[in-house]
N, C-alpha and C positions, 0 to 999 in steps of 0.2 A: 167307377171302375170296380169290378168284382175281384175277389181274391185269386181266381185262377189267372185272370189277366196281369194282375200285379206280380204273381210269382213267375209267370211267363216272361214279363219284362224285366224283373230285377235279378232273378237267380241265374247262376251260371255265368256270369260276367265278371270281368275284372275292373276294380275301381281304385281310385287313389287311396293311399293310406288313411288320410284324414278327410272327412267332408263335413262342412259346416251346413247344417239343415235349417238352422235359424240362429238369431242373435245369440240365444242362450243354449244352443245344442250343437255340439260337435262330436262326431262319431269317429272314433279312433280305432276300431276293430269292426270293419264293415261286415265281414262274415258273421260274427258274432252278433252284431246288431240285427242283421236280417234275420237270422235263425230265432232270436228271441222275440222279435216283433211278429213274426209269423205264429209262434207258439201262442203268444198272447192273443192274436186275432182268433186263432183256431178255438180258443177256450172261451171266447167272449160269447155271451148267450143273449146279449141285448142288441140294440140297434147298431149295426156296423159303423155308421158314420160317428157314433159317440165313443167308439173304442180308441183309447189312447195309442195303442199300437198301430192301429189302421192310420190314424192322423200322422203319427211319425213316419210310417211308409209312404204316405202321400208327400210329406216334407222332403223325405229322401229322393223320391222320384223327381221332384220339381227341382230340387238342388243339383242332381246330377244332369238333369235336361239343361239347366242354365249354365253349368260349367262346362257342357259340351258345346253349347252356343258361344260362350266366351273363348273357349280354346279354338274354335273354328275361326272366329273373327281375328285372333291373334295371328294364326296361320295366314290368312288372307291379306293382312296389312303388310 
C-alpha cells in the first residue's frame, strides 16, 4: 500500500480515544500519532517498508480494521 492510499484511508475519520496497535503499543492521541507518523514517512529516504513510521501506520490500519470487525460482530449478536 502506498502513502497516498494510506492517507486517503486513514485521514479525516474519527477514531476511538485509545487504540492498541500491538501488545506493546497503545495510541492515546490518534490525531497526533497520524500526523507524526506521516511526517516520519515523508522524510524517510530509504526503502518504505523499512520505515518505522510506515510499519506503525500499517499496524494502526490493521488494528482499526480488526476493531471494526469486532464491533460489527457485537452488534449482530
